[in-house]
Backbone as CSV, one residue per row, in Angstrom:
resi,resn,N_x,N_y,N_z,CA_x,CA_y,CA_z,C_x,C_y,C_z
1,MET,0.906,-0.836,0.193,0.257,-0.303,0.103,0.522,0.978,-0.212
2,ASN,0.224,2.343,-0.414,0.778,3.654,-0.354,1.291,4.315,1.289
3,GLU,2.060,4.972,1.843,2.361,5.792,2.373,1.002,6.827,2.403
4,ILE,0.940,7.971,3.497,0.103,9.105,3.435,1.285,9.989,3.870
5,PRO,1.114,10.632,2.169,2.201,11.858,2.336,2.240,12.707,3.648
6,ALA,3.605,13.281,3.995,3.549,13.523,5.554,4.972,15.397,4.757
7,THR,4.612,15.686,5.635,5.475,16.809,6.190,6.923,16.545,6.106
8,PRO,8.010,16.422,5.118,9.794,15.605,5.822,10.196,16.017,7.180
9,HIS,10.257,17.598,7.333,11.163,18.399,8.159,10.207,19.249,9.631
10,VAL,9.050,18.034,9.614,8.251,17.901,11.376,8.258,16.598,11.987
11,ILE,9.735,16.724,12.806,9.361,15.073,13.721,8.365,15.373,14.856
12,ASN,7.930,14.471,15.280,6.983,14.121,16.663,7.995,13.341,17.530
13,PRO,9.092,13.870,18.661,9.836,13.417,19.254,9.802,12.032,19.407
14,LYS,8.479,11.777,19.440,7.921,10.585,20.466,8.023,9.304,19.515
15,VAL,7.716,9.942,18.048,7.017,8.997,17.956,9.069,8.175,16.721
16,ALA,9.900,9.292,16.697,11.134,9.090,16.393,11.644,8.043,17.101
17,ALA,11.821,8.377,18.449,12.212,7.428,19.291,11.489,6.484,19.404
18,ALA,9.934,6.108,19.351,9.323,4.988,19.005,10.156,4.235,17.651
19,ASN,9.977,4.830,16.362,10.975,3.772,15.554,11.842,3.778,15.645
20,GLU,12.865,4.271,16.451,14.471,3.381,16.093,14.078,2.951,17.563
21,MET,13.323,2.703,18.330,13.096,1.477,19.545,12.347,0.414,18.334
22,LEU,11.689,0.164,17.473,11.065,-0.880,16.503,12.429,-1.514,15.315
23,LYS,13.433,-0.556,15.201,14.658,-0.402,14.254,15.397,-1.706,14.976
24,LYS,15.580,-1.620,16.107,16.189,-2.378,17.309,15.948,-3.697,16.802
25,LYS,14.779,-4.342,16.912,13.810,-5.440,16.664,13.797,-5.656,15.049
26,MET,14.194,-4.818,14.142,14.435,-5.521,12.980,15.296,-5.908,12.450
27,ALA,15.150,-7.157,11.367,16.147,-7.680,10.797,16.958,-6.974,9.625
28,THR,18.095,-7.030,8.840,18.112,-6.456,7.870,17.840,-7.698,6.718
29,ALA,17.312,-6.165,5.864,17.830,-7.669,3.216,18.419,-6.925,3.360
30,THR,19.135,-7.257,1.592,19.972,-6.166,1.047,19.033,-5.999,-0.290
31,LEU,19.117,-4.984,-1.039,18.690,-4.595,-2.270,19.498,-5.324,-3.480
32,VAL,18.433,-6.255,-3.973,19.370,-7.096,-5.203,18.814,-5.989,-6.364
33,SER,17.389,-5.624,-6.357,17.488,-5.223,-7.621,16.486,-3.933,-7.858
34,LYS,16.142,-3.132,-8.685,14.803,-2.380,-8.444,14.526,-2.194,-10.602
35,GLU,13.166,-1.996,-9.901,12.401,-1.450,-11.551,11.640,-0.690,-11.876
36,VAL,12.244,0.876,-11.603,11.262,1.950,-11.998,10.733,2.833,-13.382
37,PHE,9.878,2.446,-13.233,8.636,2.981,-14.487,7.515,4.088,-14.237
38,ALA,7.097,3.767,-15.168,5.618,4.657,-15.012,6.194,6.639,-14.314
39,GLY,7.574,6.608,-15.414,7.565,8.142,-14.876,8.449,8.170,-13.623
40,GLY,9.214,7.028,-13.531,9.950,7.351,-11.780,8.839,7.475,-10.994
41,ARG,7.549,6.811,-11.266,6.428,6.227,-10.044,6.267,5.803,-9.636
42,LEU,6.001,4.164,-10.179,6.723,3.551,-9.554,7.040,2.133,-9.672
43,GLY,7.720,1.446,-8.605,8.993,0.128,-9.021,8.629,-0.666,-8.374
44,VAL,9.449,-2.068,-8.324,9.320,-3.044,-8.099,10.865,-2.649,-7.329
45,PHE,10.450,-3.276,-5.692,11.883,-3.688,-5.309,11.965,-4.963,-5.063
46,LYS,13.496,-5.524,-5.086,13.601,-7.312,-4.218,14.670,-7.237,-4.417
47,LEU,14.557,-8.011,-2.513,15.130,-7.565,-1.633,15.481,-9.019,-0.308
48,LYS,16.847,-9.405,-0.714,16.888,-11.058,-0.032,17.719,-10.470,1.237
49,PRO,17.108,-11.420,2.304,17.202,-10.973,3.672,19.033,-11.525,3.829
50,ASP,19.193,-10.689,4.900,20.729,-10.750,4.870,21.165,-12.210,5.834
51,LEU,20.107,-12.496,6.945,20.688,-13.896,7.517,19.500,-15.497,7.068
52,ALA,18.400,-15.276,7.285,18.200,-15.937,6.701,17.842,-16.881,5.504
53,PRO,17.826,-17.836,5.107,17.846,-18.390,3.772,16.924,-17.907,2.791
54,ARG,15.732,-17.557,3.618,14.416,-16.958,2.748,13.439,-16.378,3.994
55,TRP,12.299,-16.050,3.304,10.936,-15.577,4.423,10.098,-16.200,4.279
56,TRP,9.386,-17.082,5.644,8.826,-17.766,5.327,7.141,-17.166,5.212
57,TYR,6.141,-17.111,4.702,4.965,-16.508,4.196,4.605,-16.593,3.750
58,GLN,2.808,-16.472,4.053,1.579,-16.507,3.241,1.583,-15.683,1.963
59,ALA,1.148,-15.829,0.707,0.834,-15.182,-0.136,-0.416,-14.219,-0.135
60,GLY,-0.143,-13.140,0.155,-1.191,-12.230,0.950,-0.676,-11.557,1.735
61,GLN,0.143,-11.225,2.174,-0.155,-10.942,3.698,1.352,-9.616,3.123
62,TYR,1.532,-9.069,4.317,2.812,-7.562,4.562,3.656,-7.842,5.586
63,THR,4.370,-6.832,5.136,5.663,-7.039,6.174,6.005,-5.336,6.496
64,THR,6.380,-4.685,7.174,7.374,-3.732,8.095,7.792,-3.330,6.940
65,LEU,8.464,-2.352,6.537,9.922,-1.913,5.736,10.163,-0.444,6.411
66,GLY,11.430,-0.610,6.966,12.115,0.668,7.570,13.577,0.995,6.697
67,LEU,13.735,2.557,6.751,15.448,2.886,6.457,15.286,4.058,6.561
68,ASP,16.773,4.602,7.647,17.526,5.679,7.379,16.537,6.981,6.422
69,THR,15.971,7.852,6.727,15.660,9.124,5.749,16.153,9.963,6.414
70,PRO,16.247,11.191,6.032,17.122,13.017,5.828,16.421,13.303,7.340
71,THR,14.936,12.704,7.809,14.716,12.891,8.539,13.984,12.117,10.349
72,GLY,15.278,10.711,10.162,14.948,9.562,10.999,14.459,8.470,9.797
73,PHE,14.726,7.338,11.294,14.345,5.854,10.845,12.391,5.997,10.660
74,VAL,12.161,5.559,9.128,10.771,5.487,9.277,10.092,4.476,8.907
75,PRO,8.980,3.540,9.470,8.831,2.625,8.667,7.178,2.488,8.622
76,ARG,7.555,1.697,7.633,5.682,1.475,6.614,5.169,0.204,6.306
77,ALA,3.795,-0.657,6.388,3.549,-1.563,6.477,3.237,-1.649,4.403
78,TYR,4.611,-2.604,3.910,3.470,-3.431,2.506,3.357,-4.168,1.723
79,SER,1.862,-4.813,1.357,2.185,-5.877,0.453,2.886,-6.749,0.469
80,ILE,3.847,-7.838,0.332,4.136,-8.733,-0.082,3.943,-9.012,-2.496
81,ALA,4.400,-8.706,-2.183,4.242,-9.006,-4.314,4.889,-10.872,-4.535
82,GLY,5.933,-10.390,-3.735,6.340,-11.730,-4.554,5.737,-13.266,-3.513
83,SER,6.049,-14.494,-4.836,5.703,-15.776,-3.785,6.520,-15.519,-2.964
84,PRO,5.795,-17.476,-2.205,7.099,-17.232,-1.414,7.767,-18.727,-1.564
85,LEU,6.669,-19.091,-2.538,7.802,-20.181,-3.901,8.531,-19.160,-4.732
86,ASP,9.381,-17.683,-4.625,10.113,-17.725,-5.227,11.189,-17.768,-4.627
87,GLU,12.465,-17.601,-5.181,13.927,-18.352,-4.711,14.655,-17.181,-4.549
88,GLY,14.751,-17.139,-3.345,15.935,-16.364,-2.106,15.362,-14.736,-2.765
89,THR,14.611,-14.261,-2.705,13.937,-12.719,-2.698,12.722,-12.333,-2.754
90,ILE,12.516,-11.358,-1.954,11.439,-11.300,-2.081,10.462,-9.653,-2.257
91,GLU,9.477,-9.684,-3.452,9.920,-8.482,-4.033,8.209,-7.374,-3.720
92,PHE,8.447,-6.112,-3.367,7.680,-5.156,-3.039,7.411,-4.260,-4.380
93,TYR,5.638,-3.879,-4.492,5.251,-2.852,-5.973,5.069,-2.180,-4.903
94,ILE,5.559,-0.970,-5.314,5.431,0.638,-4.657,4.986,1.327,-5.087
95,ALA,4.769,2.483,-4.489,4.435,3.858,-5.639,4.700,5.232,-5.074
96,LEU,5.639,5.930,-5.433,6.005,7.423,-5.228,5.139,8.055,-4.694
97,VAL,5.099,8.731,-3.443,4.635,9.472,-2.387,5.061,10.595,-2.248
98,GLU,5.104,12.202,-3.209,5.842,12.427,-3.201,5.281,13.611,-1.771
99,GLY,6.858,13.626,-1.306,6.801,14.286,-0.295,6.221,13.494,1.132
100,GLY,6.450,12.274,0.137,6.192,11.067,1.560,7.094,11.058,2.377
101,ALA,6.984,10.076,3.749,7.918,10.072,4.836,9.010,9.505,4.238
102,LEU,8.879,8.098,3.045,9.322,6.953,3.495,9.997,6.749,2.037
103,THR,8.877,7.119,0.895,9.140,6.497,-0.851,9.872,7.049,-1.395
104,PRO,10.592,8.620,-1.150,11.004,8.870,-2.065,12.103,8.135,-1.575
105,THR,12.746,7.743,-0.526,14.175,7.168,0.225,13.959,5.945,-0.404
106,ILE,13.197,5.327,-0.879,13.142,3.771,-0.810,13.515,4.129,-2.193
107,PHE,13.063,4.865,-3.201,13.625,5.103,-5.129,14.279,5.900,-4.982
108,ALA,15.463,6.259,-4.271,16.513,6.792,-3.654,17.707,5.697,-3.921
109,GLN,17.451,4.373,-3.111,18.270,3.698,-2.941,18.584,3.023,-4.576
110,GLU,20.085,1.929,-4.129,20.381,1.499,-5.495,20.609,0.527,-4.521
111,ALA,21.239,-0.742,-5.545,21.462,-2.207,-5.422,22.929,-2.073,-4.474
112,GLY,22.258,-2.795,-2.817,23.116,-2.900,-2.297,22.920,-2.553,-1.287
113,ALA,22.126,-1.631,-0.956,21.140,-0.433,-0.026,20.490,-1.848,0.914
114,THR,20.610,-1.300,2.779,20.088,-2.294,3.886,18.661,-1.440,4.104
115,PHE,18.149,-2.495,3.493,16.528,-2.390,4.380,16.552,-3.165,5.694
116,HIS,15.293,-2.270,6.878,15.066,-3.043,7.552,13.524,-3.782,7.743
117,TYR,13.598,-4.910,8.187,11.955,-5.471,8.171,11.684,-6.699,9.626
118,LEU,10.330,-6.510,8.924,9.812,-7.463,10.517,9.468,-8.569,9.812
119,SER,8.950,-9.721,10.983,8.181,-10.416,10.512,6.454,-10.598,9.953
120,PRO,6.782,-10.909,8.156,5.332,-11.092,7.958,4.202,-11.636,8.421
121,LYS,2.976,-11.063,8.711,1.864,-11.098,9.422,0.622,-11.143,8.308
122,GLY,-0.379,-10.821,8.932,-1.221,-10.835,7.737,-2.421,-12.275,7.633
123,LYS,-3.854,-11.672,7.435,-5.241,-12.694,7.043,-5.308,-12.689,5.730
124,PHE,-4.994,-11.464,4.788,-5.523,-11.576,3.065,-4.864,-12.621,2.484
125,THR,-5.356,-13.616,2.654,-5.003,-14.978,1.966,-6.114,-15.763,1.300
126,VAL,-6.040,-16.841,0.756,-6.811,-17.642,-0.281,-7.992,-18.637,0.514
127,ALA,-6.756,-18.885,1.656,-7.112,-20.189,2.919,-7.957,-19.386,3.113
128,VAL,-7.839,-18.185,3.657,-9.163,-17.374,4.602,-10.287,-17.219,4.042
129,ALA,-10.459,-16.993,2.630,-11.666,-16.109,1.397,-12.943,-18.279,1.695
130,GLN,-12.409,-19.049,1.466,-12.837,-20.125,1.606,-14.084,-20.447,0.548
131,LYS,-13.949,-20.429,-0.410,-14.226,-20.562,-1.486,-13.509,-20.747,-2.976
132,GLN,-14.446,-21.126,-4.123,-14.116,-21.502,-4.851,-13.343,-20.747,-6.112
133,THR,-14.944,-19.644,-6.498,-13.989,-18.945,-7.786,-13.381,-17.204,-6.779
134,LEU,-12.848,-16.471,-6.848,-12.149,-15.551,-6.397,-11.886,-14.533,-7.088
135,VAL,-12.367,-13.361,-6.741,-12.469,-12.042,-7.674,-11.544,-11.039,-7.520
136,MET,-10.204,-11.044,-7.992,-9.473,-9.965,-6.959,-9.862,-8.551,-7.959
137,VAL,-9.772,-7.300,-7.251,-9.712,-6.339,-7.091,-8.892,-4.920,-6.285
138,ALA,-8.055,-4.496,-7.624,-7.105,-3.843,-7.051,-6.996,-1.938,-7.568
139,THR,-6.380,-1.878,-6.838,-5.886,0.001,-7.683,-4.835,0.279,-6.959
140,GLY,-3.506,0.839,-8.552,-2.685,0.892,-8.484,-1.421,0.343,-7.210
141,THR,-0.908,0.096,-6.384,-0.252,-0.924,-6.104,-0.821,-1.475,-5.457
142,GLY,-2.731,-1.870,-4.994,-3.064,-2.639,-4.718,-3.232,-4.304,-5.110
143,LEU,-1.805,-3.872,-6.130,-2.188,-5.332,-7.277,-1.529,-6.261,-6.061
144,ALA,0.037,-6.011,-5.412,1.045,-6.612,-4.925,0.564,-8.138,-4.555
145,PRO,-0.754,-8.017,-3.129,-1.035,-9.538,-2.347,-1.322,-10.140,-3.490
146,PHE,-2.122,-9.606,-4.900,-2.705,-10.687,-6.090,-1.795,-11.356,-6.915
147,VAL,-0.636,-10.340,-6.885,0.779,-10.767,-7.366,1.107,-12.160,-6.766
148,ALA,1.287,-12.144,-5.695,1.690,-12.451,-4.505,1.117,-13.967,-4.462
149,GLN,-0.642,-14.159,-4.466,-1.449,-15.056,-4.621,-1.532,-15.974,-6.057
150,ILE,-1.662,-15.142,-7.069,-2.074,-15.796,-8.675,-0.307,-16.418,-8.352
151,ARG,0.285,-15.650,-8.759,1.937,-16.319,-9.395,2.130,-17.661,-8.651
152,THR,1.758,-17.615,-6.619,2.063,-18.849,-6.333,0.755,-19.881,-7.181
153,MET,0.156,-19.764,-7.092,-0.399,-20.939,-7.554,0.452,-20.664,-9.339
154,TRP,0.130,-20.423,-10.006,1.317,-20.414,-11.344,2.228,-21.226,-11.386
155,LYS,3.178,-21.067,-9.978,4.234,-21.834,-9.906,3.603,-23.285,-9.396
156,GLN,2.752,-23.456,-9.026,2.670,-24.574,-8.221,1.386,-25.782,-9.604
157,HIS,0.676,-25.140,-10.393,0.097,-25.623,-12.120,1.465,-26.044,-12.395
158,LEU,2.317,-25.207,-12.582,3.631,-25.872,-13.548,4.323,-27.162,-12.868
159,ALA,4.786,-27.604,-11.398,4.389,-28.058,-10.522,3.675,-30.172,-10.452
160,GLY,2.903,-29.242,-11.511,1.797,-30.049,-11.695,0.825,-31.010,-10.321
161,VAL,0.696,-29.587,-9.399,0.004,-29.206,-8.357,-1.326,-28.951,-8.992
162,PRO,-2.944,-29.024,-9.542,-3.924,-28.642,-9.966,-4.267,-27.381,-9.131
163,SER,-4.611,-26.630,-9.012,-5.420,-25.038,-8.867,-6.441,-25.522,-9.058
164,THR,-7.430,-25.666,-7.430,-8.835,-25.306,-7.123,-9.299,-24.163,-7.493
165,TYR,-8.923,-23.448,-7.961,-9.309,-22.175,-8.176,-9.907,-21.504,-9.442
166,ARG,-10.969,-21.046,-10.026,-11.384,-19.995,-10.592,-10.915,-18.715,-10.245
167,VAL,-10.338,-18.032,-10.916,-9.375,-16.354,-10.369,-9.670,-15.331,-11.831
168,ILE,-10.694,-14.602,-11.069,-10.823,-13.119,-11.875,-9.879,-12.279,-11.408
169,LEU,-9.519,-12.023,-11.940,-8.594,-10.085,-11.297,-9.087,-9.154,-12.323
170,PHE,-8.931,-7.582,-11.768,-9.620,-7.143,-12.557,-8.909,-5.781,-11.684
171,HIS,-7.902,-5.107,-12.019,-6.662,-3.978,-12.083,-6.788,-2.823,-12.417
172,GLY,-7.220,-1.808,-11.761,-7.248,-0.469,-12.066,-6.292,0.929,-11.812
173,ALA,-6.153,1.708,-12.535,-5.374,2.548,-12.762,-5.351,3.890,-13.099
174,ALA,-5.100,4.008,-13.199,-5.733,5.490,-13.522,-4.715,6.168,-15.437
175,TYR,-3.608,5.479,-15.558,-3.392,5.629,-16.945,-2.342,4.039,-17.585
176,ALA,-2.626,3.461,-18.552,-2.130,2.103,-18.490,-0.778,1.533,-18.346
177,ASP,0.045,3.095,-18.777,1.017,2.555,-19.055,1.664,2.367,-17.200
178,GLU,0.864,2.721,-16.327,0.784,2.441,-14.491,0.275,1.080,-13.631
179,PHE,0.215,-0.201,-15.421,-0.414,-1.410,-15.096,1.278,-2.144,-14.550
180,GLY,1.122,-2.469,-13.801,2.620,-3.066,-12.924,2.186,-4.262,-13.034
181,TYR,3.368,-5.727,-13.344,3.185,-7.064,-13.404,2.499,-7.274,-15.463
182,GLY,2.198,-5.806,-15.345,0.892,-6.869,-16.735,1.745,-7.830,-17.793
183,PRO,2.710,-8.108,-17.914,3.210,-8.821,-19.451,3.587,-10.173,-18.602
184,GLU,3.414,-9.920,-17.067,3.946,-11.575,-15.835,2.008,-11.872,-16.105
185,LEU,0.956,-11.091,-16.177,-0.437,-11.553,-15.737,-1.094,-12.125,-16.954
186,THR,-0.590,-11.288,-17.676,-0.914,-11.533,-19.126,-0.983,-12.674,-19.961
187,ALA,0.164,-13.586,-19.444,0.814,-14.870,-19.781,0.065,-15.412,-18.819
188,TYR,-0.472,-15.530,-17.612,-1.064,-16.613,-16.858,-1.996,-16.819,-18.126
189,ALA,-2.783,-15.867,-18.134,-4.236,-15.508,-18.657,-3.988,-16.184,-19.968
190,ALA,-4.141,-15.844,-20.799,-3.402,-16.787,-22.196,-3.331,-18.530,-21.479
191,ALA,-2.926,-18.817,-20.325,-2.919,-20.350,-20.304,-4.007,-20.250,-19.835
192,ARG,-4.764,-20.288,-19.864,-6.448,-20.956,-19.602,-7.218,-21.429,-19.156
193,GLY,-6.656,-22.285,-21.069,-6.605,-23.644,-22.040,-5.948,-24.438,-21.696
194,GLN,-5.256,-24.000,-20.423,-4.617,-24.989,-20.581,-3.986,-25.416,-19.055
195,GLY,-5.763,-25.457,-18.566,-5.596,-25.988,-16.540,-5.756,-24.884,-15.871
196,PHE,-5.620,-23.560,-15.931,-5.200,-22.898,-15.047,-6.554,-22.056,-15.461
197,ASP,-7.420,-21.695,-14.724,-8.317,-20.906,-14.236,-8.666,-19.178,-14.331
198,PHE,-7.598,-18.810,-15.194,-7.431,-16.871,-14.663,-7.814,-16.185,-15.990
199,THR,-9.026,-15.018,-15.354,-9.173,-13.783,-16.429,-8.558,-12.534,-15.363
200,TYR,-7.547,-12.006,-16.569,-7.063,-10.462,-16.175,-8.021,-9.584,-16.388
201,ILE,-8.131,-8.566,-15.978,-8.823,-7.943,-16.632,-8.638,-6.124,-16.735
202,GLN,-7.605,-5.327,-17.234,-6.893,-3.849,-16.754,-8.351,-2.895,-17.160
203,THR,-8.391,-1.923,-16.749,-9.318,-0.641,-16.674,-8.558,0.146,-16.443
204,SER,-8.709,1.340,-17.080,-7.719,2.759,-17.222,-9.217,4.248,-16.608
205,SER,-9.019,4.734,-15.811,-10.185,5.809,-15.702,-9.351,5.957,-16.604
206,ARG,-8.128,6.418,-16.739,-7.849,7.774,-17.660,-7.022,7.536,-19.068
207,PRO,-8.362,6.916,-20.518,-7.937,6.049,-21.048,-6.916,6.958,-21.829
208,ASP,-5.689,7.555,-22.354,-5.121,8.415,-22.963,-3.954,7.551,-24.128
209,ALA,-4.293,6.974,-24.830,-3.375,6.358,-25.569,-1.707,6.828,-26.098
210,ALA,-1.812,7.768,-25.601,-0.591,8.301,-25.497,0.092,8.118,-24.060
211,ARG,-0.001,7.734,-23.104,0.156,6.673,-21.997,-0.035,5.317,-22.218
212,GLY,-0.052,4.334,-22.903,-0.320,3.520,-23.494,-1.888,2.601,-23.805
213,TRP,-2.875,3.410,-23.160,-3.846,2.705,-23.559,-4.315,1.776,-25.012
214,ASN,-5.120,1.029,-25.246,-5.513,0.455,-26.154,-6.394,-0.112,-26.053
215,PRO,-7.600,-0.054,-26.971,-8.477,-1.198,-27.209,-9.033,-2.598,-26.253
216,SER,-6.955,-3.273,-25.997,-7.482,-4.346,-25.449,-7.809,-4.061,-23.742
217,ILE,-7.563,-3.016,-23.571,-7.268,-2.178,-21.511,-9.520,-1.425,-21.740
218,ALA,-9.635,-2.225,-20.913,-11.195,-1.311,-19.958,-10.860,0.360,-19.534
219,LYS,-12.063,0.891,-20.125,-12.155,2.183,-20.097,-13.288,2.067,-18.658
220,GLY,-12.570,2.948,-17.516,-13.449,3.260,-16.329,-13.142,2.585,-15.366
221,ARG,-13.268,3.385,-13.804,-12.386,3.109,-12.488,-13.098,1.556,-12.621
222,VAL,-12.507,1.129,-11.914,-12.079,-0.285,-11.915,-13.815,-1.413,-10.675
223,ASN,-14.078,-0.258,-9.695,-15.129,-0.578,-8.993,-16.343,-0.551,-9.171
224,GLU,-16.536,0.581,-11.098,-17.915,0.764,-11.534,-17.220,-0.577,-12.946
225,VAL,-16.402,-0.460,-13.153,-16.195,-2.159,-14.560,-16.581,-3.469,-13.759
226,VAL,-16.264,-3.934,-12.481,-16.795,-4.867,-11.805,-18.638,-4.367,-11.557
227,ARG,-18.965,-2.968,-10.972,-20.675,-3.425,-10.675,-20.852,-3.328,-12.323
228,HIS,-20.458,-2.956,-13.393,-20.780,-3.014,-14.645,-20.907,-4.982,-15.366
229,VAL,-19.690,-5.587,-14.192,-20.120,-6.988,-14.757,-21.517,-7.720,-14.713
230,LEU,-21.464,-7.498,-12.913,-22.357,-7.891,-11.866,-24.145,-7.099,-12.833
231,GLN,-23.591,-6.839,-12.975,-24.993,-6.045,-13.468,-26.020,-5.519,-12.838
232,GLN,-24.672,-4.448,-12.259,-25.252,-4.102,-11.227,-25.261,-1.772,-11.473
233,PRO,-26.558,-0.939,-10.692,-25.821,0.544,-11.650,-24.664,1.197,-11.670
234,LEU,-24.175,1.927,-12.145,-23.433,2.893,-12.071,-23.653,4.433,-11.538
235,PRO,-23.043,4.747,-10.482,-22.890,5.962,-10.282,-23.853,7.288,-11.668
236,ASP,-24.846,8.065,-11.981,-25.405,8.575,-12.520,-24.648,9.092,-13.537
237,GLY,-24.265,9.407,-14.409,-23.778,9.712,-15.644,-22.104,9.235,-15.620
238,ARG,-21.523,8.097,-14.978,-20.885,7.194,-14.554,-21.028,6.056,-15.963
239,THR,-19.517,6.262,-17.067,-19.577,4.702,-18.031,-18.846,4.112,-18.515
240,VAL,-18.989,3.687,-18.312,-17.260,1.937,-18.426,-17.719,1.349,-19.768
241,GLU,-16.649,1.449,-20.561,-16.514,-0.012,-22.326,-15.583,-1.449,-21.177
242,MET,-16.126,-2.292,-21.696,-15.474,-3.203,-21.593,-14.096,-3.496,-22.602
243,PRO,-12.679,-4.248,-22.194,-11.754,-4.315,-23.574,-12.192,-5.347,-24.688
244,THR,-11.816,-5.120,-25.904,-12.365,-5.808,-27.097,-12.607,-7.570,-27.318
245,GLY,-13.405,-7.377,-27.609,-13.436,-9.044,-27.391,-13.927,-9.953,-26.064
246,VAL,-13.617,-8.928,-25.148,-14.427,-9.182,-23.533,-15.376,-9.092,-22.937
247,ASP,-16.552,-10.581,-23.310,-18.099,-9.507,-23.093,-18.502,-9.435,-21.388
248,ALA,-18.951,-8.754,-20.735,-19.384,-8.343,-19.460,-20.326,-9.133,-19.319
249,HIS,-21.564,-9.800,-19.990,-21.932,-11.358,-19.511,-21.416,-12.337,-19.357
250,ALA,-20.271,-12.749,-20.018,-19.460,-13.944,-19.955,-18.796,-13.865,-19.073
251,VAL,-18.176,-12.875,-17.948,-17.792,-12.616,-17.169,-18.524,-12.783,-16.372
252,GLY,-19.551,-12.477,-16.707,-20.580,-12.032,-15.103,-20.553,-13.925,-14.471
253,ALA,-21.070,-14.114,-15.996,-21.653,-15.710,-15.241,-20.743,-16.538,-14.932
254,LEU,-18.889,-16.117,-14.970,-18.846,-17.047,-13.807,-18.376,-16.803,-13.139
255,ILE,-19.444,-15.898,-12.115,-19.576,-15.650,-10.488,-20.492,-15.913,-10.139
256,ASP,-20.331,-17.485,-9.815,-21.669,-18.287,-8.774,-21.770,-17.447,-7.252
257,PRO,-22.480,-16.357,-6.998,-22.671,-15.700,-5.365,-22.372,-16.819,-4.344
258,SER,-22.846,-18.122,-4.636,-22.318,-19.041,-3.344,-21.016,-19.506,-3.053
259,ARG,-20.910,-19.522,-4.168,-19.504,-20.462,-4.411,-17.946,-18.906,-5.068
260,THR,-18.616,-17.327,-4.431,-17.183,-17.187,-4.789,-17.129,-16.119,-3.325
261,ALA,-16.006,-15.527,-3.067,-15.085,-14.612,-2.396,-14.987,-13.603,-3.212
262,PHE,-14.755,-12.318,-2.981,-14.526,-10.648,-3.396,-13.010,-10.667,-2.621
263,LEU,-11.654,-10.034,-3.010,-10.521,-9.774,-1.958,-10.615,-8.428,-2.925
264,ALA,-10.712,-7.774,-2.044,-9.522,-5.935,-2.563,-9.069,-5.663,-1.781
265,CYS,-8.054,-4.638,-2.785,-6.986,-3.997,-1.547,-6.409,-2.911,-3.039
266,GLY,-6.163,-1.600,-1.822,-6.145,-0.418,-2.432,-7.321,1.001,-1.979
267,ASN,-7.392,1.820,-3.191,-8.278,2.511,-2.888,-9.337,2.239,-2.323
268,PRO,-10.025,3.033,-0.998,-10.680,3.130,0.352,-11.978,2.858,-0.600
269,GLY,-11.782,4.514,-1.285,-13.423,4.662,-2.045,-13.425,3.445,-2.808
270,MET,-12.732,2.691,-3.389,-12.984,1.375,-3.900,-13.547,0.942,-3.609
271,ILE,-12.713,0.291,-2.197,-13.117,-1.116,-1.224,-14.531,-0.698,-0.731
272,GLU,-15.109,1.017,0.055,-16.419,1.311,-0.228,-17.190,0.497,-0.939
273,ASP,-17.215,1.160,-2.108,-18.196,1.429,-3.400,-19.162,-0.186,-3.375
274,LEU,-18.105,-0.561,-3.597,-18.287,-2.610,-3.316,-19.468,-2.770,-2.728
275,LYS,-19.408,-2.615,-1.736,-20.255,-3.283,-0.338,-21.678,-3.000,-0.963
276,GLU,-21.524,-1.891,-1.013,-23.625,-2.584,-1.733,-23.944,-3.327,-2.989
277,PRO,-23.208,-3.341,-4.034,-24.343,-4.204,-4.574,-22.963,-5.628,-4.620
278,LEU,-22.303,-6.132,-3.750,-21.820,-7.098,-3.847,-23.150,-7.991,-2.584
279,VAL,-23.564,-7.082,-1.615,-24.353,-7.425,-0.595,-25.551,-7.608,-1.621
280,HIS,-26.225,-6.857,-2.765,-26.913,-6.954,-3.630,-27.614,-8.473,-4.691
281,CYS,-26.018,-8.554,-5.053,-26.189,-10.196,-5.669,-25.573,-11.398,-4.787
282,GLY,-25.633,-11.594,-3.598,-26.066,-11.863,-2.621,-24.431,-12.648,-2.093
283,ILE,-23.206,-12.174,-2.848,-21.927,-12.592,-2.321,-21.576,-11.723,-0.246
284,SER,-21.517,-12.788,0.394,-21.438,-12.698,1.318,-19.786,-12.313,1.886
285,THR,-18.929,-13.541,1.079,-17.307,-13.083,1.247,-17.296,-12.016,0.869
286,TYR,-16.328,-11.036,1.061,-15.731,-10.125,0.966,-14.587,-9.360,2.001
287,LEU,-13.666,-9.578,1.847,-11.971,-9.979,2.340,-11.409,-8.343,1.841
288,VAL,-10.833,-7.390,2.567,-10.391,-6.525,2.397,-9.050,-6.546,2.539
289,GLU,-7.939,-6.102,2.702,-6.621,-5.030,2.933,-7.275,-3.581,3.942
290,GLU,-6.878,-3.921,4.713,-6.394,-2.818,5.220,-5.671,-2.522,6.452
291,PHE,-4.470,-3.947,6.856,-3.661,-3.008,7.527,-3.332,-1.870,8.069
292,TRP,-3.411,-0.847,6.664,-2.977,0.648,7.288,-4.094,1.189,8.571
293,LYS,-4.802,0.852,8.834,-5.401,0.284,9.992,-4.666,0.519,11.300
294,ALA,-4.046,-0.900,10.978,-3.020,-0.756,12.142,-2.534,0.040,12.903
């Protein structure tokens, strides 16, 4: 998740002292690679723990990362985008927040930099959902836990472990050049006829061809695209368009309310907006990632 913009030159002494105490309890990891895109506003960061051979966690969990910044040590919680089956490293999908307390320092780091971290935790996992059909809805870097979950299913699929899940992922971003993990997820969706039941829909709320939009990407806010698929009303004056070749009714037919769980991560407004249509459709399992409230 993204951090809340902060005033970097104003420090609460009590918070600073608490952060320094937390730092002493954290393990360290080394940045082994970073990939920055969308004009430097988004990045994928891969870390390798310095002492443990790997981090043990469940796909969908989060951890706390910390760095020394110009104003002192700052910790923030981030969903883990890497699969627990990845070899040796773990990754994070992070958005740069201008004036943020931590992300400008994260984006300034180069390979070899030292990060601090806590043990992963959280219950935003497919095991908790306990349904066969999983509809995942993300905005921006809220995609991270879903990448971890879907990549894990894919790796198990390649190892000969059949997936028991049908997964439908809706990912919304303002511009099409902000779709992190697009090629990876598109490749998984292309294997749908090979025993991997995965549908992937991208949607842009500002569909600008100069920023990468094309007809394979839906138009509209992601929660409104989901409403359209569920045949639920849109707010007055709002419209959406599905990607070329994608039938909203056909996607909606894959969603059996009695066997479906919705999982959402990202913009709080998106999360809130989906509550009413899900209740109306008879979908009772709705998991949201809200660790930023902790």
